N, C-alpha and C positions, 0 to 999 in steps of 0.2 A: 580565613578560609571559611568558605560557605558550608552551610549544613544541608541535611536532607529536607528541611522544611520547604514545602512547595510554596513559592511566593504567591501571595494573594493578589487578585486583580486590583490594579491601582484605582484610587478613586476617581470619579469624574472630574475632569478638568486637569488632570495630570497629563504629561507627555505620553504616558503609555496608554491612557484610556481615552484620549480626545478623539472624537469622531472626525471623519472627514467632513469639510464644510458642506459638501453636497449630499449628505446622507439622507436616506429615504425615511418617510414616516411610517412605512409598512415593513418593519424588520422581520415579521413572521413570514410574510410572503417572500421577501428576499431570500431568507434562509431556506425555505422549502424549495424555492426554485434552483438555487445554486447547488443544493445538496441532491435534488433529483437528477440534474445533470451529471453530478460526479458519480452518483449511483449507477446511472446508465453506462458511463465510461468504465467503471470498475467492473460491471457485469461482463464486459467483452474480454477481460483477462481470463475468465473462467468458463464462459459458455462454450467457447471453441474447443475446450478439453473434451467436452462431452460429444460435440458434433464431429470431432476429428476422424473417427472411423468411417462415418458416412461421407465425409469430404474425401477421404482416401479412395473409397470405393467409386464414387461418382465422377471424380476428376481424375483418377489414375495417379494419384500423387505418390511419389517415392518417399521413403522414410525421411530423407533429408529435407524434402520440400515440404512435408507434413510438419516437421519441426519448425521451419521458418514461418509457416502459417500460424502456428501456435505462439511462437516465441518472437516473431518480428514486431508484433504490437508492443510487447513488454520492453524489448530492446530500444526501439525508437523512442517509446515513452520515457524511459529512464534517461537516455542520453540527452533529451531536449528539455527536461524539466527546468533546469536552471535558466536556459534560454527563454523558455515560456514565461518564467517569473520575471525575468528582466524586461521582456517585451511588454508585460503588463504595466510595469512602472513607466516605461517610455511612452506607449500610446494610450495608457489609461486601463484600468482593470475591467471596467464595463465593455469597452471596445474589444479588448483581448478575449474576454470571456465569450463574448457573441461570435468573434471571429473563430475561436477554437471549437465551439459548438457547431458552427456552420461547416467547418472543415471535417469534424468528426461525422456529422450527419451525412454529408456528401460522400465521404469515404465508405460509410456503412452501406449506402446504396450501391456504390460500385462494387463493393465486396459481394453483395447479394446477387449482383448481375454477372459477376465474373464468369467468363467461359472457360478458362483453363487455369492451371495452378499458378503459373507465373504472374498472371493478372491479380490473383487473390493475394499472393505474397506482396505485390507492390502496393495494392490498396490497403493491406493491413499495416504497412509501414506508414502510409499517409494517415491512416486512422489513428495510430500511435502518436504521430506528430500533432494531430488535432487535440488529443487528450492531454498532451504535455503543455499545450497552450491554454487549455481550458482549466485544468485542475489546480495549478498554482494560484489562480485568481480566487479560488474558493476561500482559502485561509486569509488572503489579502483583504477581501471583501468583508469577511467576518471581523478582521482586525480593525478595519476602518469604520464599520457601521455598527458595532456592538461595544458596550462598555460594562465594567463591573460584573455583577452576577449574570446579566444577559450574555455576556461574552462566554462565561464559563458554560452556561447551558448551551450556547450555540456550539462550542467546542465539544461538548458531550455528545450532541446530535451528530457531529462530524465524525467522531470516533465511532459512533453506532453504525454509521454508513459504511465505514471501513470494514467493520466486523461482519455485518450482514451481507456485504457485497459478494464475498466468496461463496458463502453457502447459497445465496440466492442465485448466483451464477450457475451453480451446479443444478439447483432445482429448475430453473427456467430452461437451461439447456435441455435437460432431460424431457421436460414437458414439450418443448417446441419440436425437438427432433422425433419424439415418440408420436405427437400428433400428425406429423407430416402434412402440414397445412397446404391444401391446394396441390398436394403431390410435389411440393417444392423441396422436400428433404431437408437438407442442412441450411438453406437459404434464409429461412425465416429468423434464424439467430442474429443475423445482420439486419435484415429488412425491417425488423420490429423497431429498430432505432430510428427509422426515417420519419414516421408519423410523430413519435415522441419528441424527437429532436425539433421538428418543425414547430410543434406546439410550444416547446420551451423557448425557441428563438422569439416567437411572437411575444410571449410573456415577458421574456427578458428585456426586450426593447421598451416595454412599459414599465416594468418593475424596477430594474437596476438603476440606482441613482447616477447622475453624471459625476465624473471625477476629474480632477486636473492631472493630466499626464506630466511627466517630468520634463518632457521636451528636450531642449538643449542643455538643461541643467545637468543631466547625467545621462550620457549616451551609452551605447552598447560597447562593452569591452570585447571587441571581436577576437583578438588574440587569446584573451582569457577564456572566452566561450569555446573556442576551438580546442584549446588545451583541456579544459575541463570535460568537454564532450568525449574526447579521446581517452581521458582517464576513465570515464564511466564505461565507455564502450569496451575498452581493453579489459575491464573488470567484469562487466556483465556477460559478454558474448561467451567466454569460455565457461562460466558458470551455468549458462542456460543450456549450452550445446555439449558440454563436456562429458556428462554421464552417458548420453546416447552413443558417443564416439569412443568410449573407453578411455577417456582423459588422455589424449595423445600429446606429444611434446608441444605442440603449438598452444595448448591450453595453459600449460604451466609457464611457457615463455611470455604468454600475454599477461599473466598475473604478475610476473616479476617486472615486465615492462610497466605495468601499472604503478608500481611503487616508485620506479625511476621518474616516470612523467609526472606523477603527483608531486615529487619534490621540486621538479622544474616549475610546475604550476604554482607552488607556494612561494618560490623565489620570485617568479614573475609577478605575482599578485601583491607582494610586498612593496614593489616599486611604485605603483601609482598611489598606493596608500601613503608612502612617505612624501610624495610629490604633491599630496592634496587632490590627487585625481580620483578617478571612479573605478575601483577594483570591482571584481564580479560580485563579491559579497563584502559589505562594509565590515572592516575589522571590529568596529565597536559592537557588532551584533555577536561576534564570536567571543567578545570579552564580557558579555552580559553574565553577571554572577549566576552560576548554576546552568548556563547554556550548554557547557560541554558534558556535564553529568546528564542533563535531560536528553541530549542527543544520543548518548550511549544507551540510556534506558529505552528510548523510543525504538532505536534500531534493534535492541535485544528483544523487546516485547513483540515487535513485528516479525522478526526472524522466528520466534517461537510460535507465534500464531500461524504464519504461513507454512512453516515446516510441519506443524501438527495437522493442519487441514490436508495438506497435500499427502502426507504419509498415511493418515488415518483413511482418507478416501481410497488410496490404493489398496489398504487391507480390506476395507468393507467391499469394494468391488471385485478385487482380484482374488482375495482370500475367501470371503464369505459369500461371494456371488451375488451381492447386491446390484440392482440396476442404479443408474446415476440418480434417479429421482429418490429412491429410497436412502442411498447413501447421503444425498443432500439433506434429507429430513432428519436423518440420524444425528447429523451435526448441527441441527437447527438449535437445540438448547444452548450450545456455546455462543452462537450469534445472538440469541435473544438476551442471555444473561450478560453478555458484553454491552448490548444496547442499553438495557435497564440501568446497569451499574454506571455506565458512562454518563447517563443522564441524571443520576441521583446522588453520586458521591458527595457533592457538596452539602447535602442535608446532614451529613454526619457532624458531630461537634467539632469545632475548630481544633481542639486539643488532640483529636485523633487524626486528623488529616495528615500531618507529617508522616505518620506511620503507613499511610495507604500504599505507597510505591513498593517499599520493601515487603509489606505484608501481602500485597497483591502478588508479588513474585513468589512468595512462600506457598500461598494458597495454590497458585498455578502449579508448582512442583508437586505438591501433594495430590492435586487432581490428576496430573499426568501419570504419576505412579499408580494411583487407583485404577485408571483406564487400562494401564498396561497389565495389571493383575487381573482385571475383570474379563479381559479379552484373551488372556494367554491360553486358556483351554481350547481355543478355536471356535467358541460360540459367540453369540451376539451380545452377551453381557447383561441383557434384561434391563429392568428399571434402574438398578444401581449405576449402570453405565451412563444413562441420562443425567442422573443426579451428578456424577463425576464430571460430565462434559458441561454441565451448567456452572459447576464451581469453577471449572477451567476459564469459562468466559468471563465470569465475575472477577477472578483473580487477574486476568489479563487486562481488563479494563481498569481495575484499580491500579495497575501498574502503568498503564499507558495514559489514561485521560489526565490524571493530575500532572504527570510529567509534561504532557503537551500544554496544559494550561499554565504551568509555571514557566515554561520556556517562553510563552508569548505575553506573560503578564506584564513585563517591563519593556517590551518592544515598542519603540516609538512609531508613530504612524508613518513617518517617512521611511522607516526601515522595514515596513510590512513585507515588501516584495522580497527583500533579502532573506528574511526570517522564513517566509513562506516557501521560497525556492529551497532553502537549506533543509527544512523539516520535511517537506514532501519528498525530496530526493532521498533523505536518510530513511524515510519510511519505505520508499520503493526498494532501495537497495537492501534494507534489512529483510524485506519479503524475498527478494531474489537469493540472498545468502541462505535464508531459511529453507527455501524449497531445494536449492542445490545441495546444501550440506546434509540436511536430515532426510531429503528424498533419496539422495545417493547412498546414505548409509542404510536406509530401509532396503533399497534394491540389493545392495551388496550382502546384507545379512540374509535376505530371502534366498539369494542365489547360493550363499554358502550352505544354508540348510538343505537345500534341494540338490546338492551335487549327487549325481548318480541316480536321479530319480525326480518324479513330479514334486513340486513344492507343496501344494495343497494348503488347506486352512491352517495346519499346524505350523507349517514353515512361515506362513504369512503372519500368524499370531506371534510366533517367536521374534520375528523381525520387528513387529510392532512394539513388543515389550522392550526391546533394546533401544529403539528410537524413542520411546516414552521416557525411559531412563535417561538418555541423552539429553532430551528436552528439559526434563526436570533438573538436570545438572546445570544447564544453561540458565534456568530460572533462578536457581540458587545462587548462581553468580550475580544475577541482578539484586537480590536480597543482600548478599554480602557487600557489594559495591556500595550500596546505600548506606550501610551500617558503618563501613570504614570511612566513608565521606563524613558522616556525622561525627564520628570520634576525633577525625583529624581537624 
């Protein structure tokens, strides 16, 4: 039985650390390039939340249409992630990255020029498809072009981008909408991607090293892809839309159908593996020691992170009356601490590193409880709140970054696409579950407090306290799971 010890990166020359033969001699430029594109794609998950009221006013969107504008990107992205990872292996990660970025950039232009809500919804779906082709290539390119300590540092930077993306999206959205550039209202939140994407495309064509696609050696498992996309779709759509519609019967039916279809998918995928064929995810990736534990920890850390950002932002904006920009800046210590910790955790003595993941979850739980106490009186919490939020970011990074590095440490180069697709999908699903579960809990608690009258700051603060306690309990589960794994 494996322990909680995070596997260290394999030494150069081993299967886990061997670079792709076409690796580039400018790894710093490569990393900056692919992370810049990922950062841009992540921003678009959050900037639209800030722009949504303006979009509704200017386009006359209904509540249901506005939900699809906001959620369509996330749903398309989640459903197609595994497909994007597999296409990267089939046509080459460089080509897939460039194609995904081109599609994302073109869809951003179309979103910015949309004349009515239906067009905007359609282009947001295309934008999500572009992100699904782009983002899985990032982990694959890191896996193929970095080794040893350099890979760990690259993964730390990758984790930092994930953390900063949410807060930066709120801040950037607030700035762009408030500035009303050229009288364009909400449109610059999409149009800003066009010049950035164009520059990244030019640089990508120069910087990204050529790689050898799998070609005919391993093609697309189309039935498997369709089944998995259906599983993810049935799971994500009710979670994204359920709260707004009061959790009608179809949402619960979809979740039950998810379990049934997942069983069908697993049975189907076992067949090509037994025949020596090409399943959607190579079984040997799932059998890597510690992979299952790492997947659970990554999903839990991302669920806590996303649920916290979403619920805290609701409290700051709706309960305390903060604008989007101020709310984003309030959450900035979490993102900064996450980034710094994700980049530096490997400097700790090797004897302490196995305790980082359970310790990180424990720190996260304490920081969440502290934030709940500090905000419970209905005021802003002052400097102690910023300290608690910084501790929260550090704890989440200590839980997430070593788990990610450990999961990828022994993945062979030829399995990079499988591991990338799996871990990126788990990350995205964790975020969706976190927003749905803890966001719904926050809204339900706030509504219960405000029965018969206005909710106000006190009701919102009470709701945040309960959500913070629930998030802390989820974090304790991460700590406990790690300790149980070690003892077993």
